[in-house]
C-alpha positions as CSV (number, residue, x, y, z in Angstrom):
1,M,82.8,233.1,-19.6
2,T,80.1,235.5,-20.6
3,N,76.6,235.8,-19.1
4,E,73.5,234.7,-20.9
5,V,72.4,237.4,-23.4
6,S,68.9,238.3,-24.1
7,Y,67.7,237.5,-27.6
8,N,64.3,237.9,-29.3
9,P,63.8,235.2,-31.9
10,T,62.6,236.6,-35.2
11,K,61.7,235.2,-38.6
12,L,64.6,233.4,-40.2
13,D,66.1,234.6,-43.4
14,R,64.7,232.3,-46.1
15,A,67.7,232.9,-48.4
16,S,70.4,232.1,-45.8
17,T,72.3,228.8,-45.8
18,F,70.6,226.3,-43.6
19,Y,72.3,223.0,-42.8
20,I,70.1,220.0,-41.8
21,A,72.4,217.4,-40.2
22,G,70.7,214.0,-40.9
23,H,68.5,215.3,-43.7
24,R,67.8,211.8,-45.0
25,G,66.5,210.4,-41.7
26,L,63.0,210.4,-40.4
27,V,63.2,213.8,-38.7
28,G,65.7,215.5,-40.9
29,S,63.8,214.7,-44.1
30,A,60.6,216.0,-42.6
31,I,62.4,219.2,-41.6
32,W,63.8,219.5,-45.1
33,R,60.3,219.2,-46.6
34,K,58.9,221.8,-44.2
35,L,61.7,224.3,-44.8
36,R,61.5,223.9,-48.5
37,S,57.7,224.4,-48.5
38,D,58.1,227.4,-46.2
39,G,60.4,229.2,-48.7
40,F,63.9,228.4,-47.7
41,T,66.0,228.4,-50.8
42,N,69.5,227.5,-49.6
43,L,69.2,224.1,-47.8
44,V,72.3,222.0,-47.3
45,G,72.5,218.3,-46.5
46,R,75.1,215.6,-46.8
47,S,74.5,211.8,-46.6
48,S,76.6,209.8,-44.2
49,S,78.6,208.5,-47.2
50,E,79.4,212.1,-48.2
51,L,80.2,213.4,-44.7
52,D,81.0,211.2,-41.7
53,L,79.9,213.4,-38.8
54,K,81.9,211.2,-36.4
55,N,85.1,212.4,-38.2
56,R,86.0,215.8,-36.7
57,N,88.3,216.9,-39.5
58,E,85.6,216.2,-42.1
59,V,83.0,218.1,-40.1
60,Y,85.2,221.2,-39.7
61,S,86.1,221.2,-43.4
62,F,82.4,221.0,-44.3
63,F,81.5,224.0,-42.1
64,A,84.5,226.0,-43.4
65,E,83.2,225.4,-47.0
66,T,79.5,225.9,-46.5
67,K,79.4,228.4,-43.6
68,P,75.7,227.8,-42.7
69,R,73.8,230.5,-40.8
70,Y,71.3,228.1,-39.3
71,V,71.7,224.4,-38.2
72,V,69.2,221.7,-37.1
73,L,71.1,218.8,-35.6
74,A,68.9,215.9,-36.4
75,A,71.6,213.4,-37.2
76,A,71.9,210.5,-34.7
77,K,72.3,206.8,-34.3
78,V,68.8,205.7,-33.3
79,G,66.9,202.4,-32.8
80,G,64.3,200.6,-30.7
81,I,64.6,198.6,-27.5
82,L,66.4,195.7,-29.1
83,A,69.0,197.8,-30.8
84,N,69.7,200.1,-27.8
85,N,69.9,197.1,-25.4
86,S,72.2,195.2,-27.7
87,Y,74.7,197.9,-28.8
88,P,75.0,200.5,-25.9
89,V,78.6,201.4,-26.8
90,D,77.6,202.3,-30.4
91,F,74.7,204.4,-29.2
92,L,76.8,206.3,-26.7
93,S,80.0,206.7,-28.7
94,D,78.6,207.5,-32.1
95,N,76.1,210.1,-30.8
96,L,78.6,211.8,-28.6
97,R,81.0,212.2,-31.4
98,I,78.3,213.5,-33.9
99,Q,77.0,216.1,-31.4
100,V,80.4,217.4,-30.2
101,N,81.8,217.6,-33.7
102,V,78.8,219.4,-35.2
103,M,78.3,221.8,-32.3
104,D,82.0,222.7,-32.0
105,A,82.3,223.4,-35.7
106,A,79.0,225.4,-35.7
107,R,80.4,227.6,-32.9
108,E,83.8,227.9,-34.6
109,Y,82.2,229.1,-37.9
110,G,79.6,231.4,-36.4
111,V,76.3,229.6,-36.7
112,E,73.7,232.0,-35.5
113,R,70.8,229.7,-34.6
114,L,71.1,225.9,-33.8
115,L,68.4,223.5,-32.8
116,F,69.6,220.3,-31.2
117,L,67.1,217.4,-31.3
118,G,67.1,214.8,-28.5
119,S,64.6,212.3,-27.3
120,S,62.1,211.8,-24.4
121,C,64.2,208.9,-23.2
122,I,66.4,211.5,-21.5
123,Y,64.0,211.6,-18.6
124,P,64.0,209.3,-15.5
125,K,62.2,206.0,-15.9
126,F,59.8,206.8,-13.1
127,A,59.5,210.6,-13.7
128,E,56.2,212.2,-12.6
129,Q,53.7,212.1,-15.4
130,P,53.3,214.1,-17.6
131,I,57.0,214.7,-17.7
132,R,58.1,218.3,-17.3
133,E,61.4,219.7,-18.6
134,D,62.7,220.2,-15.0
135,S,62.5,216.4,-14.5
136,L,65.8,216.0,-16.2
137,L,68.6,214.5,-14.0
138,T,66.2,213.8,-11.1
139,G,66.2,210.0,-11.2
140,H,67.5,206.8,-12.8
141,L,67.1,206.2,-16.5
142,E,65.4,203.3,-18.3
143,P,68.3,200.7,-18.5
144,T,67.4,199.4,-21.9
145,N,68.3,202.8,-23.5
146,D,70.4,204.6,-20.9
147,A,73.5,204.9,-23.1
148,Y,71.6,206.7,-25.9
149,A,69.9,208.9,-23.2
150,I,73.2,209.9,-21.7
151,A,74.5,211.0,-25.1
152,K,71.4,213.1,-25.7
153,I,71.6,214.6,-22.2
154,A,75.2,215.6,-23.0
155,G,73.9,217.4,-26.1
156,I,71.5,219.4,-24.0
157,M,74.3,220.3,-21.7
158,Q,76.5,221.4,-24.6
159,V,73.8,223.7,-25.9
160,Q,73.4,225.2,-22.5
161,A,77.2,225.6,-22.1
162,V,77.4,227.4,-25.4
163,R,74.7,229.8,-24.4
164,R,76.5,230.6,-21.1
165,Q,80.0,230.8,-22.5
166,Y,79.4,232.4,-25.9
167,G,75.9,234.0,-25.6
168,L,74.6,232.2,-28.7
169,P,70.8,231.7,-28.8
170,W,71.0,227.9,-29.5
171,I,68.1,225.7,-28.3
172,S,67.2,222.1,-27.7
173,A,63.9,220.2,-28.4
174,M,63.0,216.8,-27.0
175,P,60.4,215.0,-29.2
176,T,58.2,212.2,-28.0
177,N,57.9,209.0,-30.1
178,L,57.9,210.0,-33.7
179,Y,56.5,208.2,-36.8
180,G,55.7,208.9,-40.4
181,P,57.2,208.7,-43.9
182,G,60.9,207.9,-43.9
183,D,60.8,205.8,-40.8
184,N,63.0,202.8,-40.1
185,F,60.8,199.7,-40.6
186,S,63.5,197.0,-40.1
187,P,62.7,194.1,-37.7
188,E,65.8,194.7,-35.6
189,G,66.2,198.5,-35.6
190,S,62.8,200.0,-35.7
191,H,60.7,201.7,-33.0
192,V,57.4,200.3,-31.9
193,L,55.0,201.9,-34.3
194,P,56.9,201.2,-37.6
195,A,57.7,197.7,-36.3
196,L,53.9,197.1,-35.7
197,I,53.1,198.4,-39.2
198,R,55.5,196.1,-40.9
199,R,54.6,193.1,-38.7
200,Y,50.8,193.5,-39.3
201,D,51.1,194.3,-42.9
202,E,53.2,191.2,-43.5
203,A,50.8,189.1,-41.4
204,A,47.8,190.4,-43.4
205,E,49.5,189.7,-46.7
206,A,50.5,186.2,-45.6
207,G,47.1,185.4,-44.0
208,E,48.7,184.6,-40.7
209,A,46.2,183.6,-37.9
210,C,48.1,185.2,-35.1
211,V,50.6,188.0,-34.4
212,T,52.8,188.0,-31.2
213,N,54.1,191.3,-29.9
214,W,56.7,192.0,-27.3
215,G,55.8,192.6,-23.6
216,T,52.4,193.0,-22.0
217,G,51.0,195.8,-24.1
218,S,50.3,197.8,-21.0
219,P,52.9,200.6,-21.4
220,L,51.5,204.0,-22.4
221,R,53.2,205.9,-25.2
222,E,52.7,209.3,-26.9
223,F,53.1,209.5,-30.7
224,L,53.7,212.6,-32.8
225,H,53.7,212.6,-36.6
226,V,57.1,213.7,-38.0
227,D,55.5,216.4,-40.1
228,D,54.1,218.0,-36.9
229,M,57.6,217.7,-35.4
230,A,59.1,219.5,-38.4
231,D,56.6,222.3,-38.0
232,A,57.3,222.6,-34.3
233,C,61.1,222.9,-35.0
234,L,60.7,225.9,-37.3
235,H,58.2,227.4,-34.9
236,L,60.7,227.1,-32.0
237,L,63.6,228.5,-34.0
238,E,61.5,231.6,-34.7
239,N,59.6,231.9,-31.4
240,Y,61.6,230.5,-28.5
241,D,64.9,231.3,-26.9
242,G,65.8,229.8,-23.5
243,P,68.4,227.4,-21.9
244,S,65.8,224.7,-21.1
245,Q,65.1,222.0,-23.6
246,V,61.5,222.1,-24.9
247,N,59.3,219.0,-24.9
248,V,57.5,218.4,-28.3
249,G,54.5,216.2,-28.3
250,T,50.7,215.9,-28.4
251,G,50.0,215.9,-24.7
252,S,48.1,212.6,-24.9
253,D,49.0,208.9,-24.9
254,I,47.8,205.5,-25.8
255,S,48.6,201.9,-24.6
256,I,50.6,199.7,-26.8
257,K,47.7,197.3,-26.9
258,E,45.4,200.0,-28.2
259,L,48.1,201.0,-30.7
260,A,48.5,197.5,-32.0
261,S,44.7,197.3,-32.5
262,M,44.8,200.6,-34.3
263,V,47.6,199.4,-36.6
264,A,45.9,196.1,-37.3
265,S,42.8,197.9,-38.3
266,A,44.7,200.3,-40.6
267,V,46.4,197.5,-42.5
268,G,43.3,195.3,-42.6
269,Y,44.6,192.5,-40.3
270,A,41.8,190.5,-38.7
271,G,43.7,187.7,-36.9
272,K,44.5,187.1,-33.3
273,I,46.9,189.4,-31.3
274,E,49.0,187.8,-28.5
275,W,51.7,189.1,-26.2
276,D,55.1,187.6,-25.2
277,V,55.3,188.7,-21.5
278,T,58.8,187.4,-21.2
279,K,60.0,190.3,-23.4
280,P,60.7,193.7,-21.8
281,D,58.1,196.5,-21.7
282,G,60.5,199.3,-21.3
283,T,59.4,202.5,-19.4
284,P,55.8,202.1,-18.1
285,R,54.7,205.5,-19.3
286,K,56.2,208.4,-21.2
287,L,53.9,211.3,-21.6
288,L,55.4,214.8,-22.1
289,D,54.2,217.9,-20.5
290,V,54.0,220.3,-23.5
291,S,53.1,223.4,-21.5
292,K,56.3,225.2,-22.5
293,L,55.6,224.4,-26.2
294,S,52.0,225.6,-25.9
295,E,53.2,228.8,-24.3
296,A,55.4,229.3,-27.3
297,G,52.3,229.2,-29.5
298,W,52.4,225.7,-31.0
299,K,50.3,222.5,-30.9
300,A,50.0,219.3,-32.9
301,S,47.5,219.0,-35.6
302,I,47.8,215.5,-37.1
303,D,45.4,212.9,-35.6
304,L,47.0,209.6,-34.7
305,Q,44.5,207.4,-36.5
306,E,44.9,209.5,-39.7
307,G,48.6,209.6,-39.2
308,I,48.9,205.8,-39.0
309,R,46.7,205.4,-42.1
310,S,48.8,207.7,-44.1
311,T,52.0,206.1,-42.8
312,V,50.7,202.6,-43.8
313,A,50.0,203.9,-47.3
314,W,53.5,205.4,-47.5
315,Y,55.0,202.2,-46.3
316,R,53.2,200.1,-48.8
317,A,54.1,202.5,-51.7
318,N,57.8,202.5,-50.7
319,R,58.5,199.3,-48.9
320,D,60.7,197.9,-51.7
321,G,63.1,200.9,-51.4
322,I,63.1,201.7,-47.7
323,R,65.4,200.6,-44.9
324,S,64.7,196.9,-44.1
Protein backbone atom coordinates (compact mmCIF):
# COMPACT_ATOMS: atom_id res chain seq x y z
CA MET A 1 0.00 0.00 0.00
CA THR A 2 1.30 3.45 -0.93
CA ASN A 3 0.76 6.71 0.91
CA GLU A 4 -1.53 9.46 -0.31
CA VAL A 5 0.31 11.51 -2.93
CA SER A 6 -0.01 15.25 -3.36
CA TYR A 7 -1.68 16.40 -6.53
CA ASN A 8 -2.57 19.84 -7.78
CA PRO A 9 -5.64 19.69 -9.98
CA THR A 10 -5.26 21.50 -13.28
CA LYS A 11 -7.41 22.26 -16.30
CA LEU A 12 -8.45 19.02 -17.98
CA ASP A 13 -7.34 18.33 -21.54
CA ARG A 14 -10.38 19.05 -23.70
CA ALA A 15 -9.17 16.62 -26.41
CA SER A 16 -8.73 13.58 -24.11
CA THR A 17 -11.24 10.75 -23.96
CA PHE A 18 -13.83 11.44 -21.27
CA TYR A 19 -16.30 8.71 -20.29
CA ILE A 20 -19.58 9.71 -18.64
CA ALA A 21 -21.15 6.60 -17.10
CA GLY A 22 -24.90 7.16 -17.08
CA HIS A 23 -24.80 9.86 -19.78
CA ARG A 24 -28.52 9.57 -20.51
CA GLY A 25 -29.67 10.05 -16.92
CA LEU A 26 -30.56 13.28 -15.18
CA VAL A 27 -27.03 14.05 -13.96
CA GLY A 28 -25.06 12.35 -16.71
CA SER A 29 -26.89 14.15 -19.52
CA ALA A 30 -26.35 17.51 -17.80
CA ILE A 31 -22.64 16.75 -17.39
CA TRP A 32 -22.47 15.77 -21.06
CA ARG A 33 -24.04 19.12 -22.05
CA LYS A 34 -21.67 21.02 -19.78
CA LEU A 35 -18.54 19.28 -21.04
CA ARG A 36 -19.61 19.68 -24.67
CA SER A 37 -20.26 23.40 -24.19
CA ASP A 38 -16.91 23.76 -22.41
CA GLY A 39 -14.96 22.42 -25.37
CA PHE A 40 -14.50 18.71 -24.68
CA THR A 41 -14.33 16.99 -28.06
CA ASN A 42 -13.99 13.28 -27.22
CA LEU A 43 -16.91 12.40 -24.97
CA VAL A 44 -17.86 8.73 -24.65
CA GLY A 45 -21.15 7.30 -23.41
CA ARG A 46 -23.02 4.03 -23.66
CA SER A 47 -26.69 3.35 -22.97
CA SER A 48 -27.62 0.50 -20.64
CA SER A 49 -28.69 -1.54 -23.68
CA GLU A 50 -25.24 -1.05 -25.22
CA LEU A 51 -23.24 -1.67 -22.03
CA ASP A 52 -24.50 -3.39 -18.88
CA LEU A 53 -22.40 -1.88 -16.11
CA LYS A 54 -23.47 -4.71 -13.80
CA ASN A 55 -21.60 -7.12 -16.12
CA ARG A 56 -17.92 -7.07 -15.13
CA ASN A 57 -16.62 -8.60 -18.36
CA GLU A 58 -18.52 -6.10 -20.49
CA VAL A 59 -17.18 -3.19 -18.45
CA TYR A 60 -13.58 -4.37 -18.69
CA SER A 61 -13.90 -4.87 -22.45
CA PHE A 62 -15.32 -1.37 -22.83
CA PHE A 63 -12.43 0.22 -20.89
CA ALA A 64 -9.89 -1.83 -22.84
CA GLU A 65 -11.39 -0.53 -26.08
CA THR A 66 -11.94 3.14 -25.21
CA LYS A 67 -9.17 3.78 -22.62
CA PRO A 68 -10.67 6.97 -21.18
CA ARG A 69 -8.40 9.45 -19.41
CA TYR A 70 -11.24 10.92 -17.32
CA VAL A 71 -14.41 9.36 -15.91
CA VAL A 72 -17.52 10.68 -14.18
CA LEU A 73 -19.45 7.84 -12.54
CA ALA A 74 -23.03 9.12 -12.67
CA ALA A 75 -24.64 5.77 -13.50
CA ALA A 76 -26.86 4.40 -10.74
CA LYS A 77 -30.19 2.82 -9.96
CA VAL A 78 -32.13 5.68 -8.41
CA GLY A 79 -35.67 6.39 -7.22
CA GLY A 80 -37.84 8.09 -4.64
CA ILE A 81 -39.12 6.92 -1.23
CA LEU A 82 -41.60 4.40 -2.68
CA ALA A 83 -39.10 2.75 -5.01
CA ASN A 84 -36.30 2.64 -2.42
CA ASN A 85 -38.58 1.27 0.27
CA SER A 86 -40.08 -1.37 -2.03
CA TYR A 87 -36.92 -2.69 -3.72
CA PRO A 88 -33.97 -2.40 -1.29
CA VAL A 89 -32.20 -5.48 -2.71
CA ASP A 90 -32.18 -3.97 -6.20
CA PHE A 91 -30.89 -0.62 -4.98
CA LEU A 92 -28.09 -2.24 -2.98
CA SER A 93 -26.99 -4.96 -5.37
CA ASP A 94 -27.25 -3.06 -8.64
CA ASN A 95 -25.41 0.02 -7.38
CA LEU A 96 -22.64 -1.97 -5.71
CA ARG A 97 -21.96 -3.91 -8.89
CA ILE A 98 -22.00 -0.80 -11.09
CA GLN A 99 -19.57 1.05 -8.84
CA VAL A 100 -17.14 -1.80 -8.27
CA ASN A 101 -17.02 -2.76 -11.94
CA VAL A 102 -16.48 0.78 -13.24
CA MET A 103 -13.89 1.77 -10.63
CA ASP A 104 -11.95 -1.49 -10.86
CA ALA A 105 -11.80 -1.20 -14.65
CA ALA A 106 -10.89 2.49 -14.43
CA ARG A 107 -7.98 1.67 -12.16
CA GLU A 108 -6.88 -1.26 -14.32
CA TYR A 109 -6.80 0.87 -17.46
CA GLY A 110 -5.14 3.94 -15.99
CA VAL A 111 -7.95 6.49 -15.61
CA GLU A 112 -6.26 9.65 -14.35
CA ARG A 113 -9.19 11.53 -12.84
CA LEU A 114 -12.47 9.97 -11.69
CA LEU A 115 -15.41 11.67 -10.02
CA PHE A 116 -17.85 9.41 -8.17
CA LEU A 117 -21.31 10.82 -7.61
CA GLY A 118 -23.31 9.81 -4.56
CA SER A 119 -26.25 11.30 -2.70
CA SER A 120 -26.99 13.27 0.44
CA CYS A 121 -28.88 10.22 1.78
CA ILE A 122 -25.49 8.80 2.84
CA TYR A 123 -25.69 10.91 6.00
CA PRO A 124 -27.40 9.89 9.26
CA LYS A 125 -31.12 10.57 9.52
CA PHE A 126 -30.64 12.91 12.47
CA ALA A 127 -27.30 14.43 11.49
CA GLU A 128 -26.63 17.92 12.80
CA GLN A 129 -27.86 20.53 10.33
CA PRO A 130 -26.45 21.73 8.03
CA ILE A 131 -24.77 18.40 7.35
CA ARG A 132 -20.99 18.44 7.21
CA GLU A 133 -18.91 15.91 5.32
CA ASP A 134 -17.52 14.55 8.60
CA SER A 135 -21.04 13.50 9.66
CA LEU A 136 -20.62 10.37 7.53
CA LEU A 137 -20.95 7.12 9.53
CA THR A 138 -21.83 8.91 12.79
CA GLY A 139 -25.43 7.67 13.15
CA HIS A 140 -28.32 5.60 11.84
CA LEU A 141 -29.52 6.05 8.26
CA GLU A 142 -33.05 6.85 7.12
CA PRO A 143 -34.61 3.34 6.89
CA THR A 144 -36.64 4.04 3.73
CA ASN A 145 -33.46 4.39 1.63
CA ASP A 146 -30.72 2.77 3.74
CA ALA A 147 -29.85 0.15 1.10
CA TYR A 148 -29.15 2.79 -1.53
CA ALA A 149 -27.22 4.86 1.02
CA ILE A 150 -25.00 1.93 1.98
CA ALA A 151 -24.14 1.35 -1.67
CA LYS A 152 -23.16 5.00 -2.09
CA ILE A 153 -21.11 4.95 1.11
CA ALA A 154 -19.27 1.93 -0.29
CA GLY A 155 -18.49 3.99 -3.40
CA ILE A 156 -16.93 6.75 -1.30
CA MET A 157 -14.88 4.16 0.56
CA GLN A 158 -13.65 2.69 -2.73
CA VAL A 159 -12.51 6.10 -3.96
CA GLN A 160 -10.65 6.66 -0.69
CA ALA A 161 -9.10 3.18 -0.85
CA VAL A 162 -7.87 3.78 -4.40
CA ARG A 163 -6.30 7.05 -3.29
CA ARG A 164 -4.51 5.33 -0.40
CA GLN A 165 -3.38 2.21 -2.22
CA TYR A 166 -2.62 3.56 -5.68
CA GLY A 167 -2.16 7.31 -5.16
CA LEU A 168 -4.71 8.24 -7.81
CA PRO A 169 -6.36 11.66 -7.44
CA TRP A 170 -9.95 10.40 -7.59
CA ILE A 171 -12.70 12.31 -5.80
CA SER A 172 -16.35 11.98 -4.68
CA ALA A 173 -19.18 14.51 -4.76
CA MET A 174 -22.46 14.23 -2.84
CA PRO A 175 -25.25 16.29 -4.40
CA THR A 176 -28.38 17.38 -2.63
CA ASN A 177 -31.80 16.79 -4.24
CA LEU A 178 -31.44 17.42 -7.96
CA TYR A 179 -34.03 18.41 -10.55
CA GLY A 180 -34.21 19.66 -14.11
CA PRO A 181 -34.41 18.47 -17.73
CA GLY A 182 -34.05 14.72 -18.13
CA ASP A 183 -35.55 13.87 -14.74
CA ASN A 184 -37.71 10.83 -13.98
CA PHE A 185 -41.34 11.95 -13.79
CA SER A 186 -42.92 8.51 -13.31
CA PRO A 187 -45.53 8.18 -10.52
CA GLU A 188 -43.74 5.23 -8.88
CA GLY A 189 -40.05 5.99 -9.40
CA SER A 190 -39.68 9.76 -9.24
CA HIS A 191 -38.31 12.00 -6.53
CA VAL A 192 -40.46 14.62 -4.85
CA LEU A 193 -40.00 17.62 -7.17
CA PRO A 194 -40.63 15.89 -10.54
CA ALA A 195 -43.45 13.92 -8.90
CA LEU A 196 -45.10 17.18 -7.82
CA ILE A 197 -44.62 18.73 -11.27
CA ARG A 198 -46.35 15.82 -12.96
CA ARG A 199 -49.09 15.59 -10.34
CA TYR A 200 -49.99 19.27 -10.48
CA ASP A 201 -49.66 19.54 -14.24
CA GLU A 202 -52.07 16.63 -14.71
CA ALA A 203 -54.42 18.06 -12.07
CA ALA A 204 -54.42 21.46 -13.77
CA GLU A 205 -55.10 19.88 -17.16
CA ALA A 206 -57.94 17.74 -15.77
CA GLY A 207 -59.43 20.58 -13.72
CA GLU A 208 -59.18 18.60 -10.48
CA ALA A 209 -60.45 20.40 -7.38
CA CYS A 210 -57.94 18.83 -4.98
CA VAL A 211 -54.45 17.29 -5.01
CA THR A 212 -53.30 15.04 -2.15
CA ASN A 213 -49.59 14.71 -1.38
CA TRP A 214 -47.71 12.23 0.78
CA GLY A 215 -46.83 13.01 4.39
CA THR A 216 -47.27 16.20 6.38
CA GLY A 217 -45.39 18.57 4.12
CA SER A 218 -43.18 19.64 7.03
CA PRO A 219 -39.83 18.09 6.01
CA LEU A 220 -37.23 20.56 4.77
CA ARG A 221 -35.35 19.86 1.56
CA GLU A 222 -32.62 21.52 -0.45
CA PHE A 223 -32.87 21.54 -4.25
CA LEU A 224 -30.16 22.08 -6.84
CA HIS A 225 -30.70 22.45 -10.57
CA VAL A 226 -28.88 19.70 -12.46
CA ASP A 227 -27.11 22.21 -14.72
CA ASP A 228 -25.58 23.76 -11.59
CA MET A 229 -24.56 20.27 -10.50
CA ALA A 230 -22.83 19.64 -13.82
CA ASP A 231 -20.95 22.93 -13.53
CA ALA A 232 -19.86 22.00 -9.99
CA CYS A 233 -18.58 18.60 -11.18
CA LEU A 234 -16.24 20.10 -13.75
CA HIS A 235 -15.13 22.73 -11.25
CA LEU A 236 -14.25 20.06 -8.67
CA LEU A 237 -12.34 17.96 -11.19
CA GLU A 238 -10.19 20.98 -12.02
CA ASN A 239 -9.94 22.58 -8.58
CA TYR A 240 -10.27 19.97 -5.81
CA ASP A 241 -8.20 17.02 -4.67
CA GLY A 242 -8.85 15.33 -1.35
CA PRO A 243 -10.07 12.06 0.19
CA SER A 244 -13.24 13.55 1.69
CA GLN A 245 -16.42 13.60 -0.33
CA VAL A 246 -17.61 17.11 -1.19
CA ASN A 247 -21.19 18.24 -0.56
CA VAL A 248 -22.78 19.95 -3.56
CA GLY A 249 -25.83 22.09 -2.90
CA THR A 250 -27.18 25.60 -2.50
CA GLY A 251 -26.84 25.98 1.26
CA SER A 252 -30.56 26.77 1.72
CA ASP A 253 -33.73 24.69 2.01
CA ILE A 254 -37.51 24.86 1.74
CA SER A 255 -40.43 22.89 3.25
CA ILE A 256 -42.25 20.38 1.06
CA LYS A 257 -45.44 22.40 1.63
CA GLU A 258 -43.74 25.53 0.28
CA LEU A 259 -42.35 23.51 -2.61
CA ALA A 260 -45.80 22.15 -3.47
CA SER A 261 -47.23 25.67 -3.54
CA MET A 262 -44.35 26.84 -5.73
CA VAL A 263 -44.94 23.99 -8.19
CA ALA A 264 -48.71 24.56 -8.21
CA SER A 265 -48.10 28.20 -9.09
CA ALA A 266 -45.60 27.30 -11.81
CA VAL A 267 -48.07 24.96 -13.57
CA GLY A 268 -51.09 27.20 -12.99
CA TYR A 269 -52.96 24.92 -10.61
CA ALA A 270 -55.39 26.82 -8.37
CA GLY A 271 -57.18 23.94 -6.58
CA LYS A 272 -56.92 22.72 -3.00
CA ILE A 273 -53.80 21.04 -1.60
CA GLU A 274 -54.20 18.29 1.02
CA TRP A 275 -51.75 15.98 2.81
CA ASP A 276 -52.01 12.25 3.57
CA VAL A 277 -50.35 12.08 6.99
CA THR A 278 -50.49 8.26 6.99
CA LYS A 279 -47.70 8.25 4.39
CA PRO A 280 -44.01 8.57 5.44
CA ASP A 281 -42.23 11.90 5.49
CA GLY A 282 -38.72 10.50 5.30
CA THR A 283 -35.85 12.43 6.87
CA PRO A 284 -37.11 15.56 8.71
CA ARG A 285 -34.42 17.81 7.24
CA LYS A 286 -31.53 17.47 4.82
CA LEU A 287 -29.51 20.63 4.35
CA LEU A 288 -25.90 20.27 3.28
CA ASP A 289 -23.03 22.31 4.61
CA VAL A 290 -21.37 23.51 1.41
CA SER A 291 -18.38 25.23 3.04
CA LYS A 292 -15.87 22.87 1.42
CA LEU A 293 -17.39 23.53 -2.00
CA SER A 294 -17.34 27.28 -1.37
CA GLU A 295 -13.69 27.08 -0.35
CA ALA A 296 -13.02 25.37 -3.68
CA GLY A 297 -14.47 28.45 -5.39
CA TRP A 298 -17.97 27.39 -6.50
CA LYS A 299 -21.56 28.34 -5.66
CA ALA A 300 -24.97 27.69 -7.22
CA SER A 301 -26.42 30.26 -9.60
CA ILE A 302 -29.89 29.00 -10.68
CA ASP A 303 -32.76 30.33 -8.55
CA LEU A 304 -35.26 27.65 -7.42
CA GLN A 305 -38.38 29.42 -8.70
CA GLU A 306 -36.82 30.03 -12.10
CA GLY A 307 -35.45 26.49 -12.15
CA ILE A 308 -38.92 25.05 -11.45
CA ARG A 309 -40.51 27.22 -14.15
CA SER A 310 -37.95 26.10 -16.74
CA THR A 311 -38.32 22.44 -15.69
CA VAL A 312 -42.12 22.65 -16.01
CA ALA A 313 -41.65 24.09 -19.52
CA TRP A 314 -39.23 21.26 -20.41
CA TYR A 315 -41.61 18.64 -19.01
CA ARG A 316 -44.54 19.96 -21.01
CA ALA A 317 -42.47 20.08 -24.20
CA ASN A 318 -41.13 16.55 -23.73
CA ARG A 319 -43.70 14.63 -21.69
CA ASP A 320 -44.75 12.36 -24.54
CA GLY A 321 -41.21 11.00 -24.87
CA ILE A 322 -39.87 11.03 -21.30
CA ARG A 323 -39.76 8.25 -18.74
CA SER A 324 -43.29 7.68 -17.45
